[in-house]
Structures are given as structure tokens and as C-alpha cells.
C-alpha positions in Angstrom: 48.3 6.8 -7.8 48.4 5.5 -4.2 47.8 1.9 -3.2 44.4 3.2 -1.4 43.2 4.6 -4.5 43.8 1.6 -6.6 42.1 -0.5 -4.0 39.1 1.9 -3.9 38.8 1.6 -7.8 39.0 -2.0 -7.8 36.3 -2.4 -5.0 33.9 0.2 -6.4 31.8 2.3 -4.0 32.0 1.5 -0.2 29.3 -0.3 1.4 28.4 2.9 3.3 27.4 4.6 0.1 24.8 1.9 -0.8 23.4 2.0 2.8 23.1 5.9 2.6 21.4 5.7 -0.8 18.9 2.9 0.4 18.3 5.0 3.6 17.6 8.2 1.6 15.2 6.6 -0.9 13.3 4.6 1.8 13.0 7.8 4.1 11.9 9.9 1.0 9.1 7.4 0.2 8.2 7.1 4.0 7.8 10.9 4.3 5.7 11.1 1.1 3.6 8.3 2.6 3.1 10.2 5.9 2.2 13.5 4.1 -0.3 11.5 2.0 -2.5 10.2 4.6 -5.5 9.8 2.2 -3.3 7.3 0.3 -3.2 5.1 3.4 -7.0 5.5 3.9 -7.8 4.7 0.3 -5.6 1.7 0.4 -7.5 0.2 3.2 -11.0 1.2 2.0 -10.9 -1.0 -1.1 -10.3 -4.3 0.7 -12.5 -3.3 3.5 -15.5 -2.7 1.2 -14.8 -6.4 -0.3 -14.4 -7.8 3.3 -17.5 -6.1 4.9 -20.0 -5.8 2.0 -19.1 -8.3 -0.7 -18.1 -11.1 1.5 -21.2 -10.7 3.7 -23.5 -10.8 0.5 -21.9 -13.8 -0.9 -21.1 -15.7 2.2 -24.0 -18.2 1.6 -23.6 -18.3 -2.1 -19.8 -19.1 -2.1 -19.2 -21.4 0.7 -15.6 -22.8 0.7 -15.0 -26.4 1.2 -12.0 -28.0 2.8 -8.9 -27.0 0.5 -5.3 -26.6 1.4 -4.0 -24.8 3.5 -7.3 -24.8 5.3 -8.0 -28.0 7.6 -11.9 -27.3 8.0 -14.7 -25.6 6.2 -14.2 -21.8 6.4 -16.2 -18.7 5.9 -16.0 -16.8 2.6 -14.5 -13.8 4.3 -11.6 -16.0 5.6 -10.9 -17.3 2.3 -10.8 -13.7 0.4 -8.6 -12.3 3.2 -5.2 -13.2 1.6 -6.5 -12.1 -1.9 -7.4 -8.7 -0.3 -3.9 -8.5 1.2 -2.3 -9.1 -2.3 -4.7 -6.6 -3.7 -3.3 -3.9 -1.4 0.1 -4.8 -2.8 -1.1 -4.6 -6.3 -2.6 -1.3 -6.0 0.3 0.1 -4.0 2.8 -1.3 -6.7 0.9 0.5 -9.3 0.6 3.7 -7.3 4.4 3.7 -6.8 4.9 3.3 -10.5 2.5 6.3 -11.0 4.7 8.4 -8.7 7.6 7.4 -10.8 5.9 8.8 -14.0 5.2 11.8 -11.9 8.8 12.1 -10.9 10.0 11.7 -14.4 7.9 14.5 -15.7 8.8 16.7 -12.7 12.5 16.0 -13.1 13.0 14.2 -9.7 13.9 10.9 -11.5 16.6 12.5 -13.5 18.2 13.6 -10.2 18.1 10.2 -8.9 19.3 8.5 -12.1 22.5 10.6 -12.4 23.8 9.3 -9.1 27.0 7.5 -9.8 25.7 4.3 -8.1 24.4 1.5 -10.4 21.1 2.2 -11.8 19.8 -1.3 -11.0 20.5 -0.6 -7.4 18.7 2.8 -7.5 15.7 1.1 -8.9 15.9 -1.8 -6.5 15.9 0.7 -3.5 12.8 2.3 -5.0 11.2 -1.1 -5.2 12.1 -1.9 -1.6 10.7 1.5 -0.4 7.4 0.8 -2.2 7.3 -2.7 -0.6 7.9 -1.3 2.7 5.0 1.1 2.5 2.8 -1.9 1.3 3.6 -3.9 4.4 2.3 -1.3 6.7 -0.9 -1.2 4.8 -1.2 -5.0 4.7 -0.6 -5.4 8.5 -3.1 -2.6 9.2 -5.6 -4.4 7.2 -4.8 -7.7 9.1 -5.3 -5.8 12.4 -8.9 -4.8 11.3 -9.6 -8.4 10.0 -8.6 -9.8 13.4 -11.3 -7.5 14.9 -13.6 -9.1 12.2 -12.8 -12.6 13.6 -10.4 -13.5 10.8 -7.7 -15.1 13.0 -5.0 -17.1 11.2 -2.4 -18.8 13.5 -0.3 -16.5 15.4 2.9 -17.7 13.8 1.3 -16.9 10.4 1.6 -13.2 10.9 5.5 -13.6 11.0 5.8 -16.4 8.4 3.7 -14.3 5.8 6.3 -11.6 6.0 8.8 -12.9 3.6 5.8 -13.7 1.1 4.6 -10.3 1.3 8.1 -9.0 0.5 8.6 -11.2 -2.3 5.0 -10.5 -3.8 5.5 -6.8 -3.3 8.6 -6.8 -5.2 7.1 -8.8 -7.9 4.0 -6.4 -8.2 6.3 -3.3 -7.8 8.8 -4.3 -10.4 5.7 -5.1 -12.8 4.5 -1.6 -12.3 7.9 -0.4 -12.7 8.3 -2.1 -16.1 4.9 -0.9 -17.4 5.7 2.7 -16.2 9.1 2.7 -18.2 7.2 2.6 -21.4 4.8 5.5 -20.5 5.8 8.9 -21.4 2.9 11.0 -20.1 1.1 10.9 -16.7 -2.3 11.0 -18.2 -1.8 7.7 -20.0 -0.9 5.7 -16.9 -4.3 5.6 -15.4 -5.8 3.7 -18.3 -3.0 1.3 -18.5 -3.1 0.8 -14.7 -6.7 -0.2 -14.8 -6.0 -2.4 -17.8 -3.6 -4.3 -15.8 -5.0 -4.3 -12.2 -8.6 -5.4 -12.7 -7.8 -8.3 -15.0 -5.2 -9.5 -12.8 -7.1 -9.3 -9.6 -10.4 -11.0 -11.0 -8.6 -13.6 -13.0 -7.0 -15.1 -10.0 -7.8 -17.1 -6.9 -8.2 -13.9 -4.8 -12.0 -14.2 -4.7 -12.8 -17.8 -5.5 -10.9 -21.2 -5.5 -9.6 -22.4 -9.0 -11.6 -25.6 -8.8 -14.8 -23.5 -8.8 -13.5 -21.5 -11.9 -12.7 -24.7 -13.6 -16.1 -26.0 -13.1 -17.7 -22.9 -14.8 -15.0 -22.2 -17.5 -12.0 -24.3 -18.2 -10.6 -21.5 -20.5 -10.7 -19.1 -17.6 -9.3 -21.6 -15.3 -6.1 -21.9 -17.4 -6.0 -17.9 -17.6 -6.0 -17.7 -13.9 -3.5 -20.7 -13.5 -1.0 -18.7 -15.8 -1.6 -15.4 -14.0 1.4 -14.4 -11.8 -1.2 -12.7 -9.3 -2.9 -16.1 -8.7 0.4 -17.5 -7.4 1.1 -14.4 -5.3 -2.2 -14.7 -3.6 -1.6 -18.5 -2.9 1.9 -17.9 -1.5 0.5 -15.4 0.9 -2.4 -17.7 1.7 -0.3 -20.6 2.5 2.3 -18.6 4.5 -0.5 -16.9 6.6 -1.4 -20.5 7.6 2.2 -21.7 8.3 2.4 -23.7 5.0 4.6 -23.5 2.0 3.2 -23.6 -1.6 6.4 -24.3 -3.6 5.1 -24.0 -7.0 3.7 -20.4 -6.2 7.0 -19.7 -4.6 8.9 -20.7 -7.8 6.6 -18.7 -9.9 6.6 -15.5 -8.0 10.4 -15.8 -7.7 10.9 -16.2 -11.3 8.4 -13.4 -12.2 10.1 -11.1 -9.8 13.6 -11.6 -11.3 12.1 -11.2 -14.8 10.1 -8.1 -14.2 13.2 -6.5 -12.2 15.5 -7.4 -15.1 13.1 -6.0 -17.6 12.7 -2.9 -15.5 16.4 -2.3 -15.2 16.9 -2.8 -18.8 14.0 -0.4 -19.7 15.5 2.3 -17.5 19.0 1.8 -19.0 20.0 4.7 -21.4 22.3 2.3 -23.4 19.8 -0.5 -24.2 16.3 -1.7 -23.4 12.8 -0.7 -24.2 13.0 3.1 -23.7 16.3 4.8 -24.5 17.0 7.9 -22.3 20.0 10.0 -21.9 22.2 10.1 -18.9 20.0 12.7 -17.1 16.8 10.6 -17.5 15.5 12.5 -20.5 14.2 11.1 -23.7 16.7 10.8 -26.4 
């Protein structure tokens, strides 16, 4: 055995192989997104309905006082904008997980998982691709919101990007973890609704937590321990060039926990769902 062969075995796969894998998976998701234009439209319709209709109707009822990161009184639609950004990522994360269930049934996931590259890296590339798609949707929403006179500081559009990436990874890995235990595509829609709506409504996306505490202390603690609440607050503070360290710690910790759980769930040798080397059930 030559010295070059020994060195290659010690170092594992070359860096170019990881880049090629990432590029292939991201491009696949991008092409799928381009071919499904209705997915882009539907991702914007939901938050825009809340922004244009719900916020207009509740503007006078749910006025927002001065709370961090805001330095003055704000309109209700300004308050819910970060929550609607997170909602886009929540729905996109579950939609990406739905596509994984579909790919597993059609055999595409088997082709992906037989790659010699580490399985955790393949799933991480899948998460990054889904997060990249959600970023396009969020910034398209921000553009429309800007036309609606929702104008955070200019630096906020840049500073919110890391927060969006982290929250997108958290919500995408949560969806991946859920999809790993679902064997049939028909069962995913019910489970998705069971996850999406409680997470969204039991959070600070639509109303500040101090108002929830006034109405129901028990619901307040549910919202407080909801990871989606901290994703919303992380985005909200970053959009106004501020940092919420508690939310950053919670979102970062949940991202790691969900990603590790998803990797173990898709590992054929251990985890929640045992599968053969080709991705089939054993």
C-alpha cells in the first residue's frame, strides 16, 4: 500500500467531496423550489393574510406598549412581523420534512443515504438546503412588509440573517426528527398540524408574554418553554440590532438536540427508527 493511499485512508474523504455533496443537495432543493412556484406563493400568503387582515382588525385592541427591543410605542403589525417571519420558517421546515417522507417512499432517500459520506453530513446538507429556501421566502416577506411601512433599522436586515439561519436549522431539524418516525405520507399532515399550530399560537409571535401572563399564568409558562417563542424573540431582537442571549442559548441548544435526535433516528445501527443500509425498513 502506497503512502498516498495510507494518508487518504487516515484523512477520510477529501474536502472537495463534501463540497460537491453540499452543492448537489442544495441545487436539488433549489430546482425543486423553482419548479414549485405555488410553494413560494403559499409561503407568503399565510403571513400576508395575518399582516394585512388580522393585524388591521386587532390594531386597536392589541396595542403594544414599550417593550424590548422597541424603544417607543409600536403598531401591532410591527410587533407581529418577526413572528410571521418565524412562521414562514416553521411551515417551510415542516414542508421540507414532508418532502423527506415523500422521497423515502419514492426511493430517493435511499439513493441519498447509501452515499459513502457520513449520514449526519448528508442530513445536515439537507437541513442547510431547506434553510436556504426559507431565507428567500423570509426576505421576500420583509420586502413586502417594508412597502407596508414596517421598517426596522437598515442594519437589522443584515444582523437578522444569522438568527434566521439558526432558527431555520432548529425548525428544520425538528421536522426531520418528526418525519423519521412517520412511515406513511398520509400520516404526516395530521402530525404536522399537531405540531405547527400549538407551537405558533402558544408563543410570543402574536402577543407579548406579559399579556399572556395576565390572562393565563399556566399558558404563560407553556409559551415560555416553547422553543418557537425563543426563535421568534431571537429574530425580533436581531431585526432591531439587539441580542437576546437567553433565546440564543435556547435556540442553539434545541438545534443541537433536534439535530442529534434526527441523525440517530436515521442511523440504521441505532436510534428511533432502524433502517437497512439502503434506507428501507428492517
